[in-house]
C-alpha positions in Angstrom: -36.2 -62.6 -56.4 -35.5 -61.8 -52.7 -37.0 -58.7 -51.1 -34.6 -55.7 -50.9 -34.1 -54.1 -47.5 -35.9 -50.8 -47.0 -34.2 -47.7 -48.5 -33.7 -45.7 -45.3 -31.5 -48.5 -43.8 -29.0 -48.0 -46.7 -29.5 -44.3 -47.3 -31.2 -44.9 -50.7 -34.4 -43.5 -52.2 -34.9 -45.6 -55.3 -35.4 -49.3 -55.0 -33.2 -50.1 -58.0 -30.2 -48.7 -56.1 -30.8 -50.9 -53.0 -28.4 -53.8 -53.4 -28.9 -55.9 -50.3 -31.6 -58.1 -48.8 -32.0 -60.5 -45.9 -29.6 -58.9 -43.5 -29.2 -61.2 -40.5 -27.0 -61.6 -37.4 -25.4 -64.9 -37.0 -27.0 -66.8 -34.1 -24.6 -66.7 -31.1 -22.1 -64.5 -32.9 -22.7 -60.9 -31.9 -20.4 -59.2 -34.4 -20.9 -61.5 -37.5 -23.6 -60.8 -40.1 -24.8 -62.2 -43.4 -26.8 -60.8 -46.3 -27.7 -61.5 -49.9 -27.0 -59.2 -52.8 -29.7 -58.1 -55.1 -28.7 -57.0 -58.6 -30.7 -55.5 -61.4 -29.3 -56.5 -64.7 -31.0 -53.4 -66.2 -29.4 -51.0 -63.8 -28.5 -47.9 -65.9 -25.2 -47.3 -64.1 -23.7 -50.7 -63.2 -24.9 -52.4 -66.4 -24.8 -49.5 -68.9 -23.0 -51.8 -71.4 -23.3 -55.6 -71.8 -21.5 -57.6 -69.2 -21.3 -61.3 -68.4 -20.4 -60.7 -64.7 -21.4 -58.4 -61.8 -19.1 -55.4 -61.9 -16.7 -55.0 -59.0 -18.0 -51.5 -58.3 -21.5 -53.0 -57.7 -19.9 -55.4 -55.2 -18.2 -52.5 -53.5 -21.5 -50.5 -53.2 -23.2 -53.6 -51.9 -20.5 -53.9 -49.1 -20.9 -50.3 -48.2 -24.7 -50.6 -48.0 -24.3 -53.7 -45.8 -22.2 -51.7 -43.3 -24.7 -48.9 -43.1 -27.6 -51.4 -42.7 -25.9 -53.4 -39.9 -25.1 -50.1 -38.1 -28.8 -49.1 -38.2 -30.4 -52.5 -37.7 -28.2 -54.1 -35.1 -25.8 -51.5 -33.6 -28.2 -48.8 -32.5 -27.1 -46.1 -34.9 -30.2 -43.9 -35.5 -31.6 -43.3 -39.0 -30.5 -39.9 -40.3 -26.9 -40.3 -38.9 -24.2 -39.2 -41.3 -21.5 -41.8 -42.3 -18.0 -40.6 -43.2 -15.8 -43.2 -44.9 -12.3 -43.3 -43.6 -10.8 -46.2 -45.6 -11.5 -49.1 -47.9 -9.3 -52.1 -48.5 -10.6 -54.2 -51.5 -9.4 -57.4 -53.2 -11.4 -59.4 -55.6 -10.0 -62.8 -56.6 -12.8 -64.2 -59.0 -15.6 -62.9 -61.1 -19.1 -62.7 -59.7 -21.5 -64.5 -62.1 -24.8 -62.8 -62.9 -27.0 -65.9 -62.6 -25.9 -67.0 -59.1 -26.8 -65.3 -55.8 -23.9 -63.5 -54.0 -23.6 -63.8 -50.3 -21.8 -61.3 -48.1 -20.5 -62.2 -44.7 -19.3 -59.3 -42.5 -17.6 -58.9 -39.2 -17.6 -55.7 -37.1 -14.6 -54.8 -35.0 -12.9 -51.8 -33.5 -16.2 -50.2 -32.3 -15.7 -46.9 -30.6 -18.3 -45.1 -28.5 -18.8 -41.5 -27.3 -21.4 -41.0 -24.6 -22.9 -44.5 -25.3 -23.3 -43.7 -29.0 -21.4 -45.7 -31.6 -19.1 -43.2 -33.5 -16.6 -45.4 -35.3 -16.1 -49.0 -36.5 -14.3 -51.3 -38.8 -16.1 -53.9 -40.9 -14.6 -56.7 -43.0 -16.7 -58.3 -45.6 -16.3 -61.5 -47.6 -18.1 -62.1 -50.9 -19.0 -65.6 -52.1 -21.2 -67.5 -54.6 -22.1 -71.2 -53.8 -19.3 -71.3 -51.3 -16.7 -70.0 -53.8 -14.8 -67.0 -52.6 -15.0 -63.9 -54.8 -12.9 -61.6 -52.6 -13.0 -59.4 -49.6 -13.5 -55.8 -48.6 -12.8 -54.0 -45.4 -13.3 -50.4 -44.3 -13.6 -48.0 -41.5 -16.0 -45.2 -41.0 -17.3 -42.7 -38.5 -20.9 -41.8 -37.7 -21.9 -38.3 -36.8 -25.1 -36.6 -35.7 -26.3 -34.5 -38.7 -26.0 -31.3 -36.6 -22.4 -32.1 -35.7 -21.7 -33.0 -39.4 -23.0 -29.6 -40.5 -20.8 -27.9 -37.9 -17.7 -29.7 -39.1 -18.5 -28.9 -42.7 -18.9 -25.2 -41.9 -15.6 -25.1 -40.1 -13.9 -26.9 -43.0 -15.3 -24.5 -45.5 -14.2 -21.5 -43.4 -10.7 -22.9 -43.3 -10.6 -23.4 -47.1 -11.8 -19.8 -47.6 -9.1 -18.5 -45.2 -6.6 -20.7 -46.9 
C-alpha cells in the first residue's frame, strides 16, 4: 500500500477520502506530473455495492485531487485557497481493474497570473494501468483567496435576492 498524500494538499479531512499518493514532477518537464491512485475497496460511497472495477466517479475525484495537489505542491498556490471548477472534459475508454495500480499523468497549461499569484489554469490528465490507457480528463479552474471568495459569494447572494 502506498502512502497517501496529506489531506490539506487535496482539501480532505478523512484519510479514506484521499485518493492520490506519490505526486511527482517529471524531471526536466516543468508542467508534467505523475501520481498513483489509492483506492479503498471498503469506501462507503464509491464501493457502496459490489463492483469488479474502480468506478469512473472515483477516477474523476482522483483527477480533481491531483490538480489541487499539484497547485499547492508545485505551483505556489497557498493552502487555504479556494478552487472554483470551470469545466471538466472526461472520456473513459476502458475499465480500471481493482487489483492493479492506476497511474495518472497530468499536464498543466494556460496558467494565468494576477499580481504574481496563479489564479487560473487548465490541466489534462491521462489514466493508465500497466501502460494500458483507461481514458483522460481535462478541466479548468480558478483559484481565489478565501476573503475574495467570500466577497464574491456575498455579491452573488445579493443579486439572487434582488432577482
